[in-house]
VEXDREN-2710 file (C-alpha; in Angstrom, 1 decimal):
% VEXDREN-2710
k/r/px/py/pz
1/MET/-63.2/15.0/-28.8
2/ASN/-60.7/14.9/-26.2
3/ARG/-57.0/15.6/-26.2
4/SER/-56.0/12.0/-27.0
5/GLN/-58.3/11.2/-29.7
6/ARG/-57.2/14.5/-31.5
7/LEU/-53.7/13.1/-31.0
8/ARG/-54.6/9.9/-32.4
9/GLN/-56.2/11.5/-35.4
10/ARG/-53.2/13.7/-36.3
11/LEU/-51.1/10.8/-36.1
12/ARG/-53.2/8.6/-38.2
13/GLN/-53.5/11.6/-40.9
14/ALA/-49.4/11.8/-40.7
15/TYR/-49.1/8.1/-41.2
16/ASP/-51.7/8.3/-44.1
17/ALA/-49.7/11.3/-45.7
18/GLY/-46.3/9.6/-45.6
19/ARG/-47.7/6.5/-47.1
20/GLU/-49.4/8.1/-49.8
21/SER/-45.8/10.1/-50.7
22/VAL/-44.2/6.8/-50.7
23/TYR/-46.7/5.1/-53.0
24/ALA/-46.5/8.3/-55.2
25/ALA/-42.7/8.2/-55.2
26/ARG/-42.8/4.4/-56.1
27/GLU/-45.2/5.2/-58.9
28/ARG/-43.0/8.0/-60.5
29/GLU/-40.1/5.8/-60.3
30/ARG/-41.9/3.0/-62.4
31/ALA/-43.1/5.4/-64.9
32/ARG/-39.6/6.8/-65.1
33/ARG/-38.1/3.2/-65.7
34/ALA/-41.0/2.3/-68.2
35/GLU/-39.9/5.7/-70.1
36/ARG/-36.3/4.7/-70.2
37/ALA/-37.2/1.3/-71.3
38/GLU/-39.4/2.8/-74.4
39/GLU/-36.7/5.1/-75.3
40/SER/-34.0/2.3/-75.4
41/GLU/-36.2/0.3/-77.3
42/ARG/-37.1/3.2/-79.5
43/LEU/-33.2/3.9/-80.2
44/ILE/-32.7/0.2/-81.2
45/THR/-35.7/-0.3/-83.3
46/GLY/-36.2/3.2/-84.7
47/PRO/-39.3/5.2/-85.0
48/GLU/-42.6/3.5/-85.9
49/PRO/-43.1/4.5/-89.8
50/GLU/-46.1/6.8/-90.2
51/THR/-49.0/5.5/-92.2
52/LEU/-50.0/7.2/-95.4
53/GLY/-53.8/6.3/-95.1
54/PRO/-56.3/3.8/-93.6
55/VAL/-55.0/0.3/-93.1
56/ALA/-56.7/-2.6/-94.7
57/ASP/-58.3/-5.2/-92.5
58/GLY/-55.3/-7.7/-91.5
59/GLY/-52.9/-5.9/-93.8
60/PRO/-49.6/-4.5/-92.8
61/PRO/-49.4/-0.8/-92.2
62/SER/-47.9/1.4/-94.8
63/THR/-44.6/3.2/-94.6
64/THR/-43.8/6.7/-94.9
65/SER/-43.2/6.6/-98.8
66/ARG/-44.2/4.1/-101.5
67/ASP/-40.9/3.3/-101.9
68/ASP/-40.3/2.0/-98.4
69/ALA/-43.5/0.2/-98.9
70/ASP/-42.3/-1.8/-101.5
71/VAL/-39.0/-2.9/-99.8
72/PRO/-39.3/-5.9/-97.5
73/ARG/-39.1/-5.2/-93.7
74/ALA/-36.0/-7.4/-93.2
75/LEU/-34.1/-5.5/-96.0
76/ARG/-35.2/-2.1/-94.3
77/ILE/-33.8/-3.2/-91.0
78/ALA/-30.6/-4.7/-92.6
79/ALA/-30.2/-1.4/-94.3
80/ALA/-30.7/0.7/-91.0
81/TRP/-28.1/-1.5/-89.4
82/SER/-25.5/-1.1/-92.2
83/TRP/-25.4/2.8/-92.3
84/ARG/-25.1/2.9/-88.5
85/LEU/-22.3/0.1/-88.7
86/ILE/-20.8/2.2/-91.4
87/VAL/-20.9/5.4/-89.4
88/ILE/-19.2/3.6/-86.4
89/GLY/-16.6/2.1/-88.6
90/ILE/-15.6/5.7/-90.3
91/VAL/-15.5/7.3/-86.5
92/GLY/-13.5/4.3/-85.5
93/TRP/-11.1/4.6/-88.3
94/GLY/-10.7/8.3/-87.6
95/LEU/-10.0/7.6/-84.0
96/LEU/-7.2/5.1/-85.1
97/ARG/-5.9/7.8/-87.4
98/PHE/-5.9/10.4/-84.7
99/VAL/-4.0/8.0/-82.3
100/GLY/-1.5/7.3/-84.9
101/ALA/-1.0/11.1/-85.4
102/VAL/-0.3/11.5/-81.7
103/ARG/1.5/8.2/-81.1
104/ILE/4.5/9.9/-79.5
105/VAL/2.1/11.1/-76.5
106/ILE/-0.4/8.2/-76.5
107/VAL/2.1/5.6/-76.0
108/PRO/4.1/7.0/-73.3
109/LEU/0.7/7.8/-71.3
110/LEU/-0.4/4.1/-71.7
111/VAL/3.2/3.0/-70.5
112/ALA/3.1/5.6/-67.6
113/LEU/-0.4/4.2/-66.4
114/LEU/1.0/0.6/-66.6
115/LEU/3.9/1.8/-64.4
116/ALA/1.6/3.7/-61.9
117/ALA/-0.5/0.8/-61.7
118/LEU/2.7/-1.4/-60.8
119/LEU/3.8/1.0/-58.4
120/ALA/0.6/2.2/-56.5
121/PRO/0.6/-0.4/-54.0
122/ALA/4.2/0.8/-52.9
123/VAL/2.9/4.3/-52.7
124/GLY/0.1/3.3/-50.6
125/TRP/2.5/1.5/-48.2
126/LEU/4.3/4.4/-47.7
127/LEU/1.4/6.9/-47.4
128/ARG/0.2/4.6/-44.3
129/ALA/3.6/4.9/-43.1
130/ARG/2.7/8.8/-42.6
131/PHE/5.0/9.8/-45.7
132/PRO/4.0/13.1/-47.3
133/ARG/2.6/12.2/-50.8
134/THR/5.1/13.8/-53.1
135/LEU/8.0/12.3/-51.0
136/ALA/6.5/8.9/-51.1
137/THR/5.9/9.0/-54.8
138/ALA/9.2/10.2/-55.7
139/VAL/11.0/7.6/-53.6
140/VAL/9.1/4.8/-55.1
141/LEU/9.6/6.2/-58.5
142/ILE/13.3/6.6/-58.1
143/GLY/13.8/3.1/-56.3
144/GLY/12.0/1.4/-59.2
145/LEU/14.0/3.2/-62.0
146/ALA/17.3/2.4/-60.0
147/ALA/16.0/-1.1/-59.9
148/VAL/15.8/-1.3/-63.7
149/VAL/19.0/0.6/-64.4
150/GLY/20.9/-1.9/-62.1
151/THR/19.3/-4.9/-63.7
152/LEU/19.9/-3.7/-67.2
153/THR/23.5/-3.0/-66.0
154/LEU/24.0/-6.4/-65.0
155/VAL/22.6/-8.0/-67.7
156/VAL/24.8/-5.9/-70.3
157/ASN/27.9/-6.6/-68.1
158/GLN/27.1/-10.2/-68.4
159/PHE/26.5/-10.3/-72.1
160/ILE/29.9/-8.5/-72.7
161/ALA/31.9/-10.9/-70.5
162/GLY/30.3/-14.0/-72.0
163/LEU/30.3/-12.7/-75.8
164/PRO/33.7/-14.2/-76.6
165/GLU/33.0/-17.5/-75.5
166/LEU/29.7/-17.5/-77.2
167/THR/31.2/-16.4/-80.4
168/ALA/33.6/-19.4/-80.5
169/SER/30.6/-21.7/-79.5
170/ALA/28.7/-20.0/-82.7
171/SER/31.8/-20.8/-84.9
172/ALA/32.2/-24.4/-83.8
173/GLY/28.2/-24.7/-84.4
174/ILE/28.3/-23.4/-87.8
175/GLY/31.2/-25.7/-88.7
176/GLN/29.3/-28.8/-87.2
177/ILE/26.5/-27.5/-89.6
178/GLN/28.6/-27.2/-92.6
179/ASP/29.9/-31.0/-91.9
180/TRP/26.4/-32.1/-91.6
181/LEU/25.6/-30.4/-94.9
182/ARG/28.4/-32.2/-96.6
183/GLU/28.3/-35.6/-95.0
184/GLY/24.6/-35.8/-94.1
185/PRO/21.5/-36.6/-96.1
186/LEU/22.0/-33.6/-98.3
187/ASN/25.5/-34.5/-99.5
188/LEU/26.3/-31.0/-100.6
189/SER/29.7/-30.3/-102.3
190/ASP/32.1/-27.6/-101.1
191/GLY/31.5/-25.9/-104.7
192/GLN/27.9/-26.0/-103.7
193/LEU/28.3/-24.5/-100.1
194/ASP/30.7/-21.9/-101.6
195/GLN/28.0/-20.8/-103.9
196/TYR/25.4/-20.4/-101.3
197/ILE/27.8/-18.7/-98.9
198/GLU/28.6/-16.1/-101.8
199/ALA/25.0/-15.7/-102.6
200/GLY/24.3/-14.7/-99.2
201/GLN/27.1/-12.3/-99.2
202/ASN/25.9/-10.6/-102.5
203/TRP/22.6/-10.3/-101.1
204/ILE/24.2/-8.4/-98.1
205/ASN/26.1/-6.2/-100.2
206/GLU/23.0/-5.3/-102.5
207/ASN/21.2/-4.6/-99.4
208/SER/23.7/-2.7/-97.5
209/GLN/21.9/0.7/-98.5
210/SER/18.7/-0.2/-97.2
211/LEU/20.4/-1.8/-94.2
212/THR/22.5/1.4/-93.6
213/SER/19.3/3.9/-93.9
214/GLY/17.2/1.7/-91.5
215/ALA/20.3/2.0/-89.0
216/ILE/20.5/5.7/-89.7
217/SER/16.6/6.1/-89.3
218/THR/16.9/4.0/-86.1
219/ALA/19.5/6.2/-84.9
220/GLY/17.3/9.1/-85.5
221/THR/14.6/7.9/-83.3
222/VAL/16.8/8.3/-80.3
223/VAL/15.4/11.5/-79.4
224/GLU/12.0/10.3/-79.8
225/VAL/12.9/7.4/-77.4
226/LEU/14.4/9.9/-74.9
227/THR/11.5/12.2/-75.0
228/GLY/9.0/9.4/-74.7
229/THR/11.0/7.9/-71.6
230/LEU/11.0/11.4/-70.0
231/LEU/7.2/11.8/-70.6
232/VAL/6.4/8.4/-69.2
233/LEU/8.4/9.3/-65.9
234/PHE/6.7/12.8/-65.8
235/ALA/3.5/11.4/-66.3
236/ALA/3.7/8.4/-63.9
237/PHE/5.1/10.7/-61.0
238/PHE/1.7/12.7/-61.6
239/PHE/-0.5/9.7/-61.7
240/LEU/0.6/8.4/-58.6
241/ARG/0.7/11.6/-56.7
242/ASP/-2.6/13.2/-58.2
243/GLY/-4.2/10.2/-59.8
244/ASP/-7.5/10.8/-57.6
245/ARG/-7.5/14.5/-58.5
246/ILE/-7.3/14.0/-61.9
247/TRP/-9.9/11.6/-62.1
248/ARG/-12.3/13.5/-60.1
249/PHE/-11.9/16.5/-62.4
250/VAL/-12.3/14.4/-65.5
251/VAL/-15.6/13.0/-64.0
252/GLY/-16.4/16.6/-63.0
253/THR/-16.7/17.4/-66.9
254/LEU/-19.3/14.7/-67.6
255/PRO/-23.1/15.4/-67.5
256/VAL/-24.4/15.1/-63.6
257/ALA/-26.6/12.0/-64.4
258/ALA/-23.6/10.0/-65.6
259/ARG/-21.2/11.0/-63.0
260/TRP/-21.7/8.2/-60.7
261/ARG/-21.9/5.1/-63.2
262/ALA/-18.7/6.9/-64.9
263/ASP/-16.9/7.1/-61.6
264/ASP/-18.0/3.7/-60.4
265/ALA/-16.6/2.2/-63.8
266/GLY/-13.6/4.2/-63.7
267/ARG/-12.5/3.1/-60.4
268/ALA/-13.5/-0.7/-61.0
269/SER/-11.0/-0.5/-64.1
270/TRP/-8.4/0.9/-62.1
271/LEU/-8.4/-1.9/-59.7
272/THR/-8.6/-4.4/-62.5
273/LEU/-5.4/-2.8/-64.1
274/VAL/-3.5/-2.8/-60.7
275/ALA/-4.7/-6.5/-60.2
276/TYR/-3.5/-7.2/-63.9
277/VAL/-0.1/-5.7/-63.6
278/ARG/0.6/-7.2/-60.2
279/ALA/-0.6/-10.8/-61.6
280/THR/1.5/-10.4/-64.6
281/VAL/4.7/-9.6/-62.5
282/LEU/4.1/-12.6/-60.3
283/VAL/3.8/-15.0/-63.2
284/ALA/6.6/-13.5/-65.0
285/PHE/9.0/-13.8/-61.9
286/ILE/8.0/-17.5/-61.7
287/ASP/8.8/-18.3/-65.3
288/ALA/12.1/-16.4/-65.1
289/VAL/12.9/-18.4/-61.9
290/GLY/12.0/-21.7/-63.4
291/ILE/13.7/-21.4/-66.8
292/GLY/16.7/-19.5/-65.1
293/ILE/17.4/-22.6/-62.7
294/ALA/17.3/-25.1/-65.8
295/LEU/20.0/-22.5/-67.6
296/VAL/22.0/-22.3/-64.3
297/VAL/22.0/-26.2/-63.7
298/PHE/22.9/-27.0/-67.2
299/ASP/25.6/-24.3/-67.4
300/VAL/24.3/-22.5/-70.5
301/PRO/25.8/-18.9/-70.9
302/PHE/23.9/-15.8/-70.2
303/ALA/21.7/-17.6/-67.5
304/PHE/21.0/-14.2/-65.9
305/PRO/20.3/-12.2/-69.1
306/LEU/18.2/-15.0/-70.8
307/ALA/16.1/-15.3/-67.3
308/ALA/15.7/-11.4/-67.5
309/LEU/14.6/-11.7/-71.2
310/VAL/11.9/-14.2/-70.0
311/PHE/10.8/-12.0/-67.3
312/LEU/10.1/-9.3/-69.7
313/GLY/8.9/-11.6/-72.3
314/ALA/6.2/-12.8/-70.1
315/PHE/4.4/-9.3/-70.0
316/ILE/3.1/-10.3/-73.5
317/PRO/0.7/-13.1/-72.5
318/ILE/0.8/-16.5/-74.1
319/VAL/3.3/-15.4/-76.9
320/GLY/6.1/-13.4/-75.0
321/ALA/7.4/-16.1/-72.7
322/THR/7.5/-18.6/-75.5
323/LEU/9.6/-16.4/-77.9
324/SER/12.0/-15.7/-75.1
325/GLY/12.3/-19.3/-74.1
326/ALA/12.8/-20.0/-77.8
327/VAL/16.0/-17.7/-77.8
328/ALA/17.2/-19.6/-74.5
329/VAL/17.1/-23.0/-76.4
330/LEU/18.8/-21.5/-79.3
331/VAL/21.7/-20.3/-77.2
332/ALA/21.8/-23.9/-75.4
333/LEU/22.0/-25.4/-79.0
334/VAL/25.0/-23.1/-80.0
335/ASP/26.8/-23.6/-76.9
336/GLY/26.0/-27.1/-75.7
337/GLY/24.6/-29.1/-78.6
338/TRP/21.5/-30.9/-79.3
339/VAL/21.1/-32.7/-76.0
340/THR/21.4/-29.6/-73.9
341/ALA/19.1/-27.8/-76.2
342/LEU/16.4/-30.6/-75.9
343/ILE/16.9/-30.2/-72.2
344/ILE/16.2/-26.7/-72.1
345/LEU/13.3/-27.1/-74.5
346/GLY/11.8/-29.5/-72.1
347/ALA/12.1/-27.0/-69.3
348/VAL/10.6/-24.2/-71.1
349/ILE/7.9/-26.6/-72.1
350/VAL/7.4/-27.6/-68.4
351/VAL/7.4/-24.0/-67.3
352/GLN/4.7/-23.1/-70.0
353/GLN/2.5/-25.8/-69.1
354/VAL/2.6/-24.9/-65.3
355/GLU/1.9/-21.2/-66.3
356/GLY/-0.9/-22.1/-68.7
357/ASN/-2.5/-24.6/-66.5
358/ILE/-2.1/-23.7/-62.9
359/LEU/-0.7/-20.1/-62.7
360/GLN/-2.8/-18.3/-65.5
361/PRO/-6.2/-19.8/-64.2
362/TRP/-5.4/-19.2/-60.5
363/ILE/-3.6/-15.9/-60.3
364/MET/-4.7/-14.2/-63.6
365/GLY/-8.2/-15.7/-63.5
366/ARG/-8.7/-14.0/-60.1
367/ALA/-7.3/-10.6/-61.6
368/VAL/-9.1/-10.5/-65.0
369/ALA/-11.7/-12.7/-66.3
370/LEU/-10.7/-13.1/-69.8
371/HIS/-10.7/-15.9/-72.2
372/PRO/-7.7/-16.9/-74.1
373/LEU/-9.2/-16.2/-77.3
374/PRO/-10.0/-12.4/-76.8
375/VAL/-6.2/-12.4/-75.4
376/VAL/-4.8/-13.9/-78.5
377/LEU/-6.6/-11.5/-80.7
378/ALA/-5.6/-8.6/-78.8
379/VAL/-1.9/-9.4/-78.8
380/THR/-2.0/-10.0/-82.5
381/ALA/-3.9/-6.6/-83.2
382/GLY/-1.6/-4.8/-80.9
383/VAL/1.4/-6.3/-83.0
384/VAL/0.0/-5.3/-86.4
385/LEU/-1.0/-1.9/-85.0
386/ASP/2.1/-0.9/-83.0
387/GLY/4.6/-3.6/-82.7
388/ILE/6.0/-4.7/-79.1
389/ILE/4.5/-1.7/-77.5
390/GLY/0.9/-2.6/-79.0
391/ALA/1.2/-6.1/-77.7
392/LEU/2.4/-4.7/-74.2
393/VAL/-0.7/-2.7/-73.8
394/ALA/-3.3/-4.6/-75.8
395/VAL/-4.2/-7.0/-73.1
396/PRO/-4.5/-4.6/-70.2
397/LEU/-6.6/-2.3/-72.4
398/VAL/-8.9/-5.1/-73.1
399/ALA/-9.2/-6.0/-69.6
400/VAL/-9.9/-2.5/-68.5
401/LEU/-12.7/-2.2/-71.0
402/ASN/-14.1/-5.4/-70.2
403/THR/-14.5/-4.1/-66.6
404/ALA/-15.8/-0.7/-67.7
405/VAL/-18.4/-2.0/-70.1
406/ARG/-19.6/-4.7/-67.5
407/ARG/-20.0/-2.0/-65.0
408/LEU/-21.8/0.8/-67.3
409/SER/-24.1/-2.1/-68.5
410/ARG/-25.2/-3.3/-64.9
411/PRO/-28.8/-2.3/-64.2
412/ARG/-29.0/1.2/-62.2
413/PRO/-30.1/0.6/-58.6
414/ILE/-33.3/1.9/-57.7
415/PRO/-32.9/4.7/-55.1
416/PRO/-34.6/4.3/-51.9
417/PRO/-38.3/5.7/-51.4
418/PRO/-37.9/9.2/-49.9
419/VAL/-38.8/9.6/-46.5
420/PRO/-42.0/11.1/-45.6
421/GLU/-41.6/14.7/-44.2
422/ALA/-42.0/14.8/-40.5
423/VAL/-45.1/16.3/-39.0
424/VAL/-44.9/18.0/-35.7
425/VAL/-48.1/17.4/-33.6
426/ARG/-48.9/19.6/-31.0
427/SER/-51.7/19.6/-28.7
428/SER/-53.7/22.7/-28.5
429/ALA/-54.2/24.2/-24.8
430/PRO/-57.3/22.8/-23.1
END
């Protein structure tokens, strides 16, 4: 056998060895997938019952005990599902109790996450402009805080300036209502009106203690509000500056086999949250501009404060903009009468239709693929659990969980087959 034949033979052997290693790797991967499928099915259906003895021809196998053998299979499965659901319910109840106990920490952290998702693109722009990370975060956070404080100051000043005029309009409106009650279809007498007014005053006097205690308790929560505000700013700063490092630390605490999927789901959820906040801000701005223009055109007082209220209310999907628009209609009714109120109501309805039929499917549909039904249920549950803050964070929480579950439930990609080890071919000396 000459040198070229020996070389071809060794190349053939190397090729056969590499092909066999690839086939073996594929078989091992198939075996692992089959084992995972069997394990998943075993977790869902539970272990097969052991037989007590020989099985009669054509008869069902007996179970571990005679009592189980006398229970129908459907009832056994229902009982197995029931106690598992009971355990899940107890764990969920305990989790809700824990969240309620540390609410003063959980709520500011959730608000800080929303704020960080809103300001993260601005920080990214400054980082691409060669700003240091700490300086970029501080500039964006201070600028956003200044914008919020300036807007609130302008709203309060306009409200204080227009309050006397609105008070006079409200007094005139109350007088018109009293005249309608006397001369309208109800045809109430002055004595009956005085009786109803006196009953209202008596109710206020009787409940003044509870109202005062409520005001005192509200004043007692000022310290909690200030503490929560400082925690929001502090947490948002570090989320913006060190968010990636914090997330890598959290992922590093998980088992090695779960890190890749958890990291993929977490980063996709963060992108969903950023897209949701940006889309919500855009939709809220369009709602506020549309209703604000109508208020300015028809000379309704507090046009800017009411537009700001519509902007803030739009952060609660479906419900918020409607309620804030109702406040605008009420102010228009007090100041300008029924005609102006009906016109403002028509403007609110038009803006809501544009939002629901154009803006929400086009802007929000691209950011978060959520059906209106879970959105309404999430807002309702958030209001029941934690009022306005619950309604604010409920929908983004559902959107993030939806993305995370979708990513975690995706089939795991099969890794590429290993490359066969290189075989060095050397020809021996002749």
